[in-house]
C-alpha positions as CSV (number, residue, x, y, z in Angstrom):
1,M,-197.6,-227.7,-95.3
2,M,-195.9,-224.3,-96.8
3,E,-193.9,-224.0,-93.7
4,A,-192.2,-227.9,-94.1
5,T,-192.0,-226.8,-97.8
6,E,-190.0,-223.2,-96.9
7,R,-187.8,-225.3,-94.6
8,D,-186.2,-227.8,-97.1
9,G,-185.9,-225.1,-99.4
10,L,-183.5,-223.4,-97.0
11,L,-181.5,-226.4,-96.2
12,V,-181.0,-227.5,-99.7
13,D,-179.6,-223.6,-99.9
14,A,-177.6,-224.2,-97.1
15,D,-176.3,-227.6,-98.6
16,Q,-175.4,-225.6,-101.7
17,M,-173.5,-222.8,-99.8
18,V,-171.5,-225.4,-97.4
19,A,-170.4,-227.6,-100.2
20,P,-169.2,-225.6,-102.6
21,P,-167.6,-226.9,-106.2
22,N,-163.8,-228.1,-105.9
23,G,-162.0,-225.2,-107.4
24,G,-163.9,-222.8,-104.4
25,M,-162.7,-224.8,-101.9
26,N,-159.4,-224.1,-103.0
27,E,-160.0,-220.9,-103.2
28,L,-160.2,-220.8,-99.3
29,L,-157.4,-223.1,-98.4
30,D,-154.8,-221.4,-100.8
31,V,-152.9,-219.2,-97.8
32,T,-149.1,-219.8,-98.9
33,H,-149.0,-215.6,-99.9
34,E,-149.7,-214.9,-96.4
35,D,-147.4,-217.8,-95.0
36,N,-144.5,-216.0,-97.4
37,L,-145.5,-212.7,-95.7
38,Q,-145.2,-214.1,-92.8
39,G,-142.1,-216.1,-93.1
40,Q,-140.3,-212.6,-94.6
41,M,-141.4,-210.6,-91.6
42,G,-140.0,-213.5,-89.5
43,E,-137.0,-213.4,-91.0
44,F,-136.5,-209.4,-91.1
45,L,-137.4,-208.8,-87.1
46,D,-135.4,-212.3,-85.2
47,P,-132.0,-212.3,-84.6
48,Q,-130.0,-212.9,-88.2
49,A,-128.3,-216.0,-87.8
50,E,-124.8,-215.1,-89.4
51,Y,-124.7,-212.2,-86.6
52,N,-122.3,-212.9,-83.8
53,E,-122.5,-210.3,-80.8
54,E,-119.4,-211.4,-79.3
55,E,-117.6,-210.9,-82.3
56,E,-119.0,-207.2,-83.6
57,E,-117.9,-206.1,-79.8
58,R,-114.6,-207.3,-80.2
59,K,-114.6,-205.7,-83.5
60,Y,-115.8,-202.0,-82.2
61,Y,-113.1,-202.3,-79.2
62,R,-110.3,-203.1,-81.8
63,R,-111.0,-200.3,-83.6
64,K,-111.5,-198.2,-80.3
65,R,-107.5,-199.2,-79.7
66,L,-106.6,-198.6,-83.1
67,G,-107.8,-195.4,-82.2
68,V,-106.5,-194.8,-78.8
69,I,-102.5,-195.8,-81.5
70,K,-103.9,-193.2,-83.9
71,N,-104.2,-190.3,-81.4
72,V,-100.9,-191.3,-79.7
73,L,-98.9,-190.9,-82.9
74,A,-100.9,-187.7,-84.0
75,A,-100.3,-185.5,-80.4
76,S,-96.6,-187.1,-80.5
77,V,-96.5,-185.4,-84.2
78,A,-98.0,-182.6,-84.2
79,A,-96.1,-181.7,-80.8
80,M,-92.8,-182.4,-82.7
81,I,-94.1,-180.2,-85.5
82,V,-94.6,-177.1,-83.1
83,Y,-91.3,-177.1,-81.5
84,S,-89.4,-177.8,-84.6
85,V,-91.2,-174.8,-86.1
86,Y,-91.0,-172.8,-82.9
87,M,-87.2,-173.5,-82.4
88,G,-85.8,-173.3,-86.0
89,L,-87.4,-169.9,-86.4
90,L,-85.9,-168.6,-83.0
91,Q,-82.7,-169.7,-83.5
92,M,-83.0,-168.2,-87.5
93,Q,-84.0,-165.1,-85.6
94,L,-81.5,-164.8,-83.2
95,I,-78.9,-165.4,-85.7
96,L,-79.9,-162.4,-88.0
97,H,-80.7,-160.1,-85.1
98,Y,-77.2,-160.6,-83.8
99,D,-75.7,-159.7,-86.8
100,M,-75.1,-155.5,-87.0
101,T,-75.5,-155.2,-90.6
102,Y,-78.4,-157.1,-90.7
103,R,-79.6,-154.3,-88.0
104,E,-78.1,-151.5,-89.2
105,V,-79.2,-152.4,-92.9
106,K,-82.9,-153.4,-92.3
107,Y,-84.1,-151.6,-89.9
108,S,-81.7,-149.0,-88.6
109,N,-82.9,-147.5,-85.6
110,L,-85.6,-150.1,-84.6
111,G,-83.3,-151.6,-81.8
112,L,-83.7,-155.4,-82.8
113,E,-81.3,-155.9,-80.0
114,D,-83.4,-154.6,-77.3
115,I,-86.2,-156.4,-78.4
116,D,-84.2,-159.9,-78.5
117,R,-83.5,-159.3,-74.8
118,K,-87.2,-158.7,-73.8
119,M,-88.6,-161.3,-76.0
120,L,-86.7,-164.0,-74.2
121,M,-87.4,-162.3,-71.1
122,G,-90.8,-162.9,-72.1
123,I,-90.2,-166.8,-73.1
124,N,-88.7,-167.4,-70.0
125,V,-89.9,-165.4,-67.1
126,T,-93.9,-165.3,-67.5
127,P,-93.9,-169.3,-66.9
128,I,-93.5,-168.7,-63.4
129,V,-96.6,-167.9,-62.8
130,G,-98.6,-170.5,-64.6
131,L,-99.1,-172.9,-61.8
132,L,-101.9,-170.5,-61.1
133,Y,-104.0,-170.9,-64.3
134,T,-102.9,-174.2,-66.3
135,P,-105.2,-176.4,-64.0
136,V,-108.2,-174.0,-64.5
137,L,-107.6,-173.7,-68.0
138,I,-107.2,-177.5,-68.8
139,R,-110.6,-178.1,-67.2
140,F,-112.5,-175.4,-68.8
141,L,-110.8,-175.9,-71.8
142,G,-110.3,-179.6,-72.0
143,T,-106.9,-181.3,-73.0
144,K,-107.5,-181.8,-76.4
145,W,-108.6,-178.2,-76.6
146,M,-106.2,-176.8,-74.6
147,M,-103.5,-178.5,-76.6
148,F,-104.9,-176.9,-80.2
149,L,-105.2,-173.2,-78.3
150,A,-101.4,-173.5,-77.3
151,S,-100.4,-174.4,-81.1
152,G,-102.3,-171.8,-82.1
153,I,-100.2,-169.2,-79.8
154,Y,-97.3,-170.6,-81.3
155,A,-98.2,-170.1,-84.8
156,L,-99.0,-167.0,-84.0
157,F,-95.6,-165.8,-82.6
158,V,-94.4,-167.4,-86.4
159,S,-97.0,-164.7,-87.9
160,T,-95.5,-161.8,-85.9
161,N,-92.5,-162.4,-87.8
162,Y,-93.5,-161.1,-91.1
163,W,-93.8,-157.6,-89.3
164,E,-90.5,-157.2,-86.6
165,R,-91.6,-154.8,-84.4
166,Y,-91.8,-154.3,-80.7
167,Y,-95.4,-154.7,-80.3
168,T,-95.6,-157.8,-82.8
169,L,-92.4,-159.7,-81.1
170,V,-93.2,-159.1,-77.7
171,P,-96.2,-159.9,-77.2
172,S,-96.5,-162.9,-78.7
173,A,-92.8,-164.4,-77.0
174,V,-95.1,-163.3,-73.6
175,A,-98.2,-165.1,-74.9
176,I,-95.9,-168.5,-75.6
177,G,-94.5,-168.1,-72.3
178,A,-98.0,-168.1,-70.5
179,T,-99.1,-170.8,-72.8
180,I,-95.2,-173.6,-72.2
181,V,-96.9,-175.1,-69.1
182,P,-100.4,-175.8,-70.1
183,F,-99.2,-177.3,-73.1
184,W,-97.0,-179.4,-71.7
185,A,-99.4,-180.2,-68.9
186,S,-102.1,-181.1,-71.5
187,L,-99.9,-183.1,-73.4
188,G,-98.3,-185.3,-70.2
189,N,-102.2,-185.7,-69.4
190,Y,-103.0,-187.0,-72.6
191,I,-100.3,-189.9,-73.3
192,T,-100.9,-190.9,-70.0
193,R,-105.0,-190.7,-70.3
194,M,-104.5,-192.8,-73.5
195,A,-102.6,-195.6,-72.1
196,Q,-106.0,-195.8,-69.5
197,Q,-108.1,-195.7,-72.0
198,Y,-106.2,-198.7,-74.3
199,Y,-106.1,-200.6,-70.5
200,E,-110.1,-200.4,-70.5
201,Y,-110.9,-201.1,-74.1
202,V,-108.2,-204.3,-74.2
203,N,-109.9,-205.5,-70.4
204,Y,-113.7,-204.1,-71.9
205,K,-115.4,-207.5,-70.9
206,Q,-114.2,-206.4,-67.1
207,E,-116.2,-205.7,-64.4
208,H,-114.4,-202.4,-63.0
209,V,-113.8,-201.3,-66.5
210,Q,-118.1,-201.7,-67.5
211,E,-118.6,-200.0,-64.3
212,Q,-116.3,-197.2,-64.6
213,K,-114.4,-197.5,-61.3
214,R,-110.7,-196.9,-60.2
215,L,-108.0,-199.1,-62.1
216,P,-106.7,-201.5,-60.1
217,K,-103.1,-200.9,-58.9
218,G,-100.8,-201.0,-61.9
219,A,-103.1,-202.4,-64.5
220,C,-101.6,-200.0,-67.3
221,H,-98.7,-199.2,-66.1
222,S,-97.1,-201.2,-69.1
223,Y,-99.0,-198.9,-71.6
224,V,-97.9,-195.8,-69.6
225,I,-94.2,-196.8,-70.5
226,V,-94.9,-197.3,-74.1
227,F,-97.2,-194.2,-74.9
228,Q,-94.1,-192.0,-73.1
229,S,-91.7,-194.1,-74.9
230,V,-93.3,-193.4,-78.5
231,F,-93.7,-189.8,-77.9
232,Y,-90.5,-188.4,-76.9
233,I,-89.3,-190.9,-79.2
234,I,-91.0,-188.6,-82.0
235,F,-91.2,-185.2,-79.8
236,N,-87.1,-185.4,-79.7
237,L,-86.7,-185.3,-83.4
238,S,-87.7,-181.7,-83.7
239,F,-84.1,-180.5,-82.5
240,V,-82.9,-181.9,-86.2
241,F,-85.6,-180.7,-88.2
242,A,-85.8,-177.1,-85.9
243,E,-82.4,-177.2,-87.8
244,F,-83.5,-176.9,-91.4
245,P,-83.9,-173.5,-91.8
246,V,-80.2,-172.6,-90.6
247,V,-79.1,-175.2,-92.8
248,F,-80.4,-174.5,-95.8
249,I,-81.5,-170.9,-95.6
250,L,-78.7,-169.6,-93.4
251,N,-75.4,-171.7,-93.1
252,W,-74.3,-170.4,-96.8
253,D,-74.3,-166.8,-95.7
254,L,-72.3,-167.1,-92.5
255,Q,-68.6,-166.3,-91.9
256,D,-65.6,-168.4,-90.9
257,K,-64.7,-169.5,-87.5
258,A,-61.8,-167.5,-88.3
259,H,-63.4,-164.4,-88.6
260,I,-66.0,-164.9,-86.2
261,L,-64.0,-166.0,-83.5
262,S,-61.0,-164.0,-83.9
263,N,-61.6,-162.0,-80.4
264,V,-62.3,-165.4,-78.6
265,H,-59.5,-166.2,-76.0
266,T,-60.9,-168.8,-74.0
267,C,-63.3,-171.4,-74.4
268,G,-65.5,-173.9,-72.3
269,A,-64.8,-174.6,-68.5
270,E,-62.2,-170.9,-68.2
271,I,-65.1,-168.9,-70.2
272,H,-67.2,-166.3,-68.3
273,G,-70.7,-165.8,-69.9
274,L,-71.6,-167.5,-73.1
275,I,-68.8,-166.4,-75.7
276,P,-67.1,-163.0,-74.7
277,G,-65.6,-161.8,-77.8
278,F,-67.8,-163.3,-80.1
279,N,-67.8,-161.3,-83.5
280,T,-70.5,-159.2,-83.7
281,T,-70.7,-159.7,-87.9
282,V,-71.2,-163.3,-88.4
283,L,-73.2,-162.8,-92.1
284,T,-71.2,-162.4,-96.0
285,K,-73.7,-161.6,-97.2
286,L,-78.1,-160.0,-96.1
287,P,-80.3,-162.7,-97.0
288,Q,-82.8,-161.8,-99.8
289,S,-85.9,-160.2,-97.7
290,M,-88.0,-162.7,-99.9
291,K,-86.0,-165.7,-99.3
292,L,-86.9,-165.3,-95.6
293,I,-90.5,-164.2,-96.2
294,Y,-90.5,-167.9,-98.2
295,V,-89.2,-169.6,-95.2
296,E,-91.6,-167.7,-92.5
297,S,-94.6,-169.2,-95.2
298,V,-93.3,-172.9,-94.7
299,L,-92.6,-173.1,-91.6
300,M,-96.5,-170.9,-90.8
301,A,-98.3,-173.5,-93.0
302,F,-96.6,-176.5,-90.6
303,A,-97.8,-174.6,-87.8
304,F,-100.9,-174.6,-89.3
305,L,-100.8,-178.3,-90.4
306,A,-100.0,-179.0,-86.6
307,M,-103.2,-177.4,-85.2
308,I,-105.1,-179.8,-87.8
309,I,-103.8,-182.1,-86.6
310,F,-104.8,-181.9,-83.0
311,L,-108.3,-180.5,-84.0
312,V,-109.0,-183.5,-86.5
313,L,-106.5,-186.8,-85.2
314,C,-107.0,-186.4,-81.7
315,G,-109.6,-187.2,-79.6
316,P,-110.6,-186.5,-76.7
317,A,-108.8,-187.2,-73.6
318,Y,-111.9,-187.8,-71.4
319,R,-115.8,-188.9,-72.2
320,P,-118.2,-185.6,-72.4
321,T,-119.8,-186.5,-69.1
322,E,-116.2,-186.9,-67.3
323,E,-115.4,-183.6,-68.6
324,I,-118.3,-182.3,-67.2
325,D,-117.6,-184.0,-63.8
326,L,-114.0,-182.7,-64.2
327,R,-115.1,-179.0,-64.1
328,S,-118.1,-179.5,-61.5
329,I,-116.2,-179.8,-58.0
330,G,-116.1,-175.2,-58.7
331,W,-113.3,-173.0,-59.7
332,G,-112.0,-172.5,-56.6
333,N,-111.3,-176.1,-55.7
334,I,-109.6,-176.4,-58.8
335,F,-107.1,-173.3,-58.4
336,Q,-105.8,-174.6,-54.8
337,L,-105.9,-178.4,-55.7
338,P,-102.5,-178.1,-57.7
339,F,-101.0,-176.4,-54.3
340,K,-102.3,-179.3,-52.2
341,H,-100.8,-181.7,-53.7
342,L,-97.5,-180.8,-52.9
343,R,-98.5,-182.4,-49.4
344,D,-97.6,-185.8,-51.4
345,Y,-94.4,-186.4,-50.4
346,R,-94.0,-188.2,-54.0
347,L,-94.7,-185.2,-55.6
348,R,-92.1,-183.0,-53.3
349,L,-89.6,-185.3,-53.5
350,L,-89.3,-185.3,-57.1
351,C,-89.6,-181.5,-57.3
352,P,-85.0,-181.5,-57.8
353,F,-85.5,-184.2,-60.7
354,F,-88.3,-181.8,-61.8
355,I,-85.5,-178.8,-61.6
356,F,-83.1,-180.7,-63.5
357,S,-84.6,-181.9,-66.0
358,G,-85.1,-178.9,-66.9
359,L,-81.6,-177.2,-66.5
360,E,-80.2,-179.9,-68.2
361,S,-81.9,-179.5,-71.9
362,M,-81.7,-175.9,-71.8
363,F,-77.9,-176.4,-71.0
364,A,-77.7,-178.6,-73.7
365,I,-78.6,-176.3,-76.4
366,T,-77.2,-172.8,-74.8
367,G,-74.3,-173.6,-72.8
368,F,-72.6,-176.6,-73.9
369,S,-74.0,-175.5,-78.1
370,L,-72.6,-172.3,-77.7
371,S,-69.4,-172.0,-74.4
372,Y,-68.0,-175.7,-75.7
373,G,-69.3,-176.4,-79.7
374,V,-69.5,-172.7,-80.9
375,C,-66.3,-171.6,-79.6
376,V,-64.1,-174.2,-81.1
377,L,-65.9,-175.1,-84.4
378,G,-67.6,-172.0,-85.2
379,L,-71.1,-171.3,-85.8
380,K,-71.4,-173.1,-88.8
381,K,-71.0,-176.3,-86.8
382,L,-73.8,-175.2,-84.8
383,W,-76.4,-177.3,-86.7
384,L,-74.3,-180.8,-86.5
385,L,-73.9,-180.7,-82.2
386,V,-77.8,-179.8,-82.2
387,T,-78.7,-182.7,-84.8
388,V,-76.7,-185.3,-82.9
389,Y,-78.0,-184.5,-79.4
390,G,-81.6,-184.4,-81.5
391,L,-81.2,-187.7,-83.0
392,S,-79.5,-189.2,-79.9
393,S,-82.5,-188.4,-77.6
394,S,-84.4,-189.9,-80.1
395,I,-83.2,-192.9,-80.2
396,F,-82.0,-193.8,-77.1
397,S,-85.8,-192.2,-75.8
398,S,-86.3,-196.0,-76.5
399,L,-84.5,-197.5,-73.8
400,P,-86.9,-196.6,-71.0
401,L,-89.4,-198.9,-73.0
402,L,-86.6,-201.8,-72.8
403,L,-85.7,-201.0,-69.5
404,L,-88.9,-200.5,-67.8
405,L,-90.4,-203.4,-68.9
406,R,-88.3,-205.8,-67.3
407,V,-86.2,-203.8,-64.4
408,P,-86.9,-201.8,-62.0
409,R,-88.1,-198.2,-62.6
410,W,-85.2,-196.7,-60.6
411,V,-83.0,-197.9,-63.2
412,C,-84.3,-194.9,-65.9
413,L,-83.3,-192.2,-63.6
414,A,-80.4,-193.7,-62.1
415,G,-79.0,-194.6,-65.6
416,G,-79.9,-191.2,-66.8
417,A,-78.0,-189.3,-63.5
418,T,-74.9,-191.6,-64.2
419,V,-74.3,-190.2,-67.5
420,H,-75.1,-186.8,-66.6
421,F,-72.5,-186.6,-63.6
422,V,-69.7,-188.2,-65.6
423,L,-69.8,-185.6,-68.1
424,L,-70.3,-183.1,-66.0
425,I,-67.0,-184.2,-64.1
426,V,-65.4,-183.7,-67.8
427,L,-66.8,-180.8,-68.7
428,F,-65.1,-179.5,-65.7
429,A,-62.1,-180.1,-66.4
430,F,-62.3,-179.5,-70.5
431,S,-61.2,-176.3,-71.9
432,P,-60.8,-176.4,-75.0
433,K,-58.9,-173.2,-77.7
434,P,-60.7,-171.3,-79.8
435,Q,-60.4,-173.0,-83.5
436,A,-58.4,-175.6,-82.3
437,D,-58.1,-178.6,-84.5
438,G,-59.3,-182.3,-83.3
439,Y,-62.4,-181.5,-81.2
440,L,-65.4,-182.2,-83.6
441,Y,-65.4,-185.7,-82.8
442,P,-64.9,-185.3,-78.6
443,L,-67.5,-182.4,-79.0
444,L,-69.9,-184.6,-81.0
445,T,-69.5,-187.8,-79.0
446,I,-70.3,-185.2,-75.8
447,A,-73.1,-184.4,-77.8
448,M,-74.6,-187.6,-78.0
449,L,-74.0,-189.3,-74.2
450,W,-75.8,-185.8,-73.6
451,G,-78.8,-186.4,-75.5
452,L,-78.5,-189.9,-74.0
453,G,-78.6,-188.6,-70.2
454,S,-81.8,-186.8,-71.3
455,A,-83.4,-189.2,-72.8
456,L,-83.2,-191.3,-69.8
457,N,-84.1,-188.6,-67.8
458,R,-87.0,-186.9,-69.1
459,T,-88.5,-189.7,-70.8
460,G,-88.2,-191.5,-67.1
461,V,-89.6,-188.4,-65.1
462,S,-92.7,-188.4,-67.0
463,I,-92.9,-192.6,-67.1
464,L,-92.7,-192.0,-63.3
465,L,-95.2,-189.9,-62.8
466,G,-97.9,-191.5,-65.2
467,V,-97.0,-194.8,-63.2
468,L,-97.1,-193.2,-60.0
469,Y,-100.7,-191.6,-60.7
470,A,-102.0,-193.8,-63.2
471,E,-105.2,-194.9,-61.4
472,E,-105.7,-191.1,-60.7
473,K,-107.1,-189.7,-63.9
474,E,-108.8,-187.3,-62.2
475,R,-105.3,-185.7,-60.7
476,L,-103.2,-185.9,-63.9
477,D,-103.6,-182.7,-64.6
478,F,-102.8,-181.5,-61.1
479,V,-99.7,-183.7,-61.3
480,Y,-98.4,-182.6,-64.7
481,S,-99.1,-179.1,-64.0
482,I,-96.4,-179.0,-61.1
483,Y,-93.9,-181.3,-63.1
484,H,-94.1,-178.7,-65.9
485,W,-94.3,-175.3,-63.6
486,W,-90.6,-176.8,-62.1
487,Q,-89.1,-177.2,-65.3
488,A,-90.2,-173.2,-66.4
489,I,-88.7,-172.3,-62.7
490,A,-85.8,-173.9,-63.7
491,I,-85.4,-172.6,-67.4
492,F,-85.9,-169.1,-66.1
493,I,-82.8,-170.0,-63.3
494,V,-81.0,-170.4,-67.0
495,Y,-82.0,-167.3,-68.1
496,L,-80.6,-165.7,-64.5
497,C,-77.1,-167.5,-64.4
498,S,-76.7,-166.8,-68.7
499,N,-73.7,-164.4,-67.5
500,L,-72.1,-166.4,-64.6
501,P,-68.9,-168.4,-65.1
502,M,-68.9,-171.6,-66.2
503,R,-67.6,-173.3,-63.9
504,A,-70.7,-172.0,-61.5
505,K,-73.2,-172.7,-64.3
506,L,-71.7,-176.8,-63.4
507,S,-71.0,-176.4,-60.2
508,I,-75.1,-175.5,-59.6
509,L,-76.0,-178.6,-62.2
510,L,-73.9,-181.0,-60.2
511,V,-75.3,-179.8,-56.8
512,V,-79.1,-180.6,-58.4
513,L,-78.1,-183.8,-59.5
514,L,-76.8,-184.9,-56.6
515,L,-79.8,-183.7,-54.4
516,A,-82.4,-185.1,-57.1
517,C,-80.5,-188.1,-56.9
518,Y,-80.9,-188.1,-53.1
519,C,-84.4,-187.0,-52.6
520,Y,-85.5,-190.1,-55.4
521,W,-84.0,-192.7,-53.2
522,M,-85.6,-191.2,-50.0
523,M,-89.4,-191.3,-52.3
524,E,-88.1,-194.8,-53.3
525,R,-87.2,-196.1,-49.7
526,H,-90.9,-194.3,-48.5
527,L,-92.6,-196.5,-50.9
528,A,-90.7,-200.0,-50.3
529,L,-91.4,-198.9,-46.2
530,K,-95.1,-198.3,-47.4
531,V,-95.4,-195.0,-45.9
532,Q,-98.8,-193.2,-46.0
533,Y,-98.8,-190.4,-48.6
534,R,-101.6,-187.4,-48.5
535,L,-103.4,-186.5,-51.4
536,P,-106.1,-183.8,-51.0
537,R,-110.0,-184.8,-51.4
538,I,-111.0,-183.7,-54.6
539,P,-115.0,-182.4,-54.4
540,R,-118.0,-184.8,-55.3
541,P,-119.0,-182.6,-58.5
542,R,-122.5,-180.7,-58.1
543,H,-124.4,-180.8,-61.1
544,K,-126.8,-177.6,-61.2
545,V,-128.0,-178.4,-64.5
546,K,-130.8,-181.2,-63.9
547,G,-130.8,-183.4,-67.2
548,Y,-131.8,-187.2,-68.2
549,R,-128.2,-187.9,-66.5
550,Y,-128.4,-186.5,-63.4
551,L,-131.7,-188.3,-62.6
552,E,-131.5,-189.8,-59.1
553,E,-133.2,-192.5,-57.6
554,D,-136.3,-191.0,-55.8
555,N,-135.9,-191.7,-52.1
556,S,-139.7,-191.6,-50.5
557,D,-138.0,-191.7,-46.9
558,E,-135.9,-189.2,-47.3
559,S,-136.8,-185.3,-47.8
560,D,-134.8,-182.5,-49.8
561,S,-133.7,-180.6,-46.8
562,E,-132.3,-184.0,-45.5
563,K,-130.4,-184.9,-48.9
564,S,-128.5,-181.5,-48.9
565,E,-127.4,-182.0,-45.3
566,D,-125.7,-185.3,-45.9
567,D,-124.2,-183.8,-49.2
568,D,-123.1,-180.6,-47.0
569,E,-121.6,-182.8,-44.6
570,E,-119.8,-184.9,-47.2
571,D,-118.3,-182.4,-49.4
572,G,-117.1,-180.7,-45.7
573,R,-114.8,-184.1,-44.5
574,L,-111.3,-183.9,-45.4
575,V,-110.3,-187.2,-47.1
576,E,-106.4,-187.8,-46.8
577,D,-106.3,-190.1,-49.7
578,G,-103.0,-192.1,-48.7
579,Q,-105.0,-195.9,-48.3
580,E,-107.1,-196.9,-51.4
581,E,-110.5,-195.6,-50.1
582,E,-113.4,-197.7,-51.3
583,E,-115.3,-194.8,-51.8
584,E,-113.5,-193.1,-54.5
585,E,-113.9,-195.9,-56.5
586,V,-117.3,-194.5,-57.7
587,W,-115.8,-191.2,-58.7
588,G,-116.4,-191.6,-62.1
589,A,-120.3,-193.6,-61.7
590,E,-122.9,-192.1,-64.1
591,S,-124.7,-190.1,-61.7
592,P,-124.2,-187.9,-57.9
593,G,-126.9,-190.5,-56.6
594,A,-124.3,-193.4,-58.0
595,R,-121.1,-191.4,-56.3
596,R,-123.3,-190.9,-52.8
597,R,-123.6,-194.5,-52.5
598,G,-120.4,-197.2,-51.8
599,V,-119.7,-200.4,-54.0
600,G,-122.3,-202.6,-52.3
601,G,-125.2,-199.6,-53.5
602,H,-125.6,-198.3,-50.1
603,L,-125.8,-194.5,-48.7
604,R,-122.3,-193.8,-47.7
605,R,-122.7,-192.2,-44.1
606,P,-120.3,-188.8,-43.4
607,Q,-117.3,-189.6,-40.6
608,G,-118.6,-188.1,-37.2
609,A,-122.0,-189.6,-37.6
610,D,-122.0,-192.6,-35.0
611,Q,-120.3,-189.7,-33.0
612,K,-123.4,-187.5,-32.9
613,E,-125.8,-190.6,-32.8
């Protein structure tokens, strides 16, 4: 009985616990707070309804394209500033040092005239050896840093004019001579790489872009044409800005043409040397030393501005991984490859045009401006001739942009060659008398037309190289090094021939021009007939540092010794890349393992393997 009573009591207690009052039941069922927390977490973790991945990707690559345009404009403006400062200071310095009174009063027995000769020798002779070290410097420092350091050397040349001595001017001139070829090769490489990057950012959805394979043939040609034209439109303004120091500082102190040309009897085609009989005193009074210091300080500020533009506003030309790959092929190979690229008949047949490009630009600012312009109009009109030439070159550099997008590419170079040919024939017969009136407008017309020919020539050659090697981004530094090295050879020829008769100089220009046209016609004919050209094989990058990027997929069936033997056989294989080989398309892949595999992902077998089997 007692057990039954206790069992009934427990049941009553259980019924009371199971059936609480209505208020307690509501507390147990109130889970709205937890539901709110889960809803907030879900909203935070789930994809946003407003987020459009495709739209964000499109905005990202639009910013990348704007960055490429910013890089092109910044590099062009910085190069224009560098050469404006360099040519303006050099011109002012040569005029001052030529005046006998300035030399005697300022520096007495220092021998500035001899220093100038050695300085010009350093600028013109040193670039001859530029091909030996230019690709090594570009690959070791990188394209952007090469441009920055080269602009720093130009700024060093400006700074040495504060203290004009043999041990300051001559070493800085030699440094500039050693920098000319690397600087210009880096600029050409940089502008063409920007065209390639712009194509990649426009077509970022394409499979070959995402896998970093070689670009299709002719894919980025239009961007190369646009960017090279924009570069020369801006850069050719350097001839205009270079005249500012002379116009605003020296022009007021120059003698008139009656005094300067009193002993000059012949001009133009009849002349021997530059201007025989030119008066050794060209200044009416000596400029104040503080005024010259102010001018040099302003030029120094602009030189530093160019360095800052290269450093801050110019982005890298290559991805960091590509920079590593470019250096990892071995310094011996980098040294040899420029010479091996001359096996390519396209480069060999373009060498006369490279030489003529250097000859005609130097003749415009030395031979024509002095022996025709200054000899007739006097030294006060020199700035006008150079300014017209620079403006003409800048304006007409837009013609290749209009022509090459609609007409065959040979029209640009043929048009420039035709203009120069006609002008050379005219200059052969043009021998005006010193101090003669009425020659101002004919000389300005010749300067303008020469600027037209220079614009078509230089812009056309740079565009042609970019078009021929647009898909070979690992070869651009070698190609542009060869181009600007031949231009340096042409500048050296002008320096050697400065004392020849004018008709001899014109004959050299004419012969080189005709040879260049013939060789260019041969090159286009070979390409039309699809004659195979030879390109040296660029070795695969061999990375000694094992980082996260270079971890290869393990192959349990292949030992380490077998891997190294395959690599050695593959690196020793000679490739003449006249054909578009499939294996070269994976040069820019993310790992050496991917580079050893073909497009289909299979391991490539060295040549001769079937014969061994």
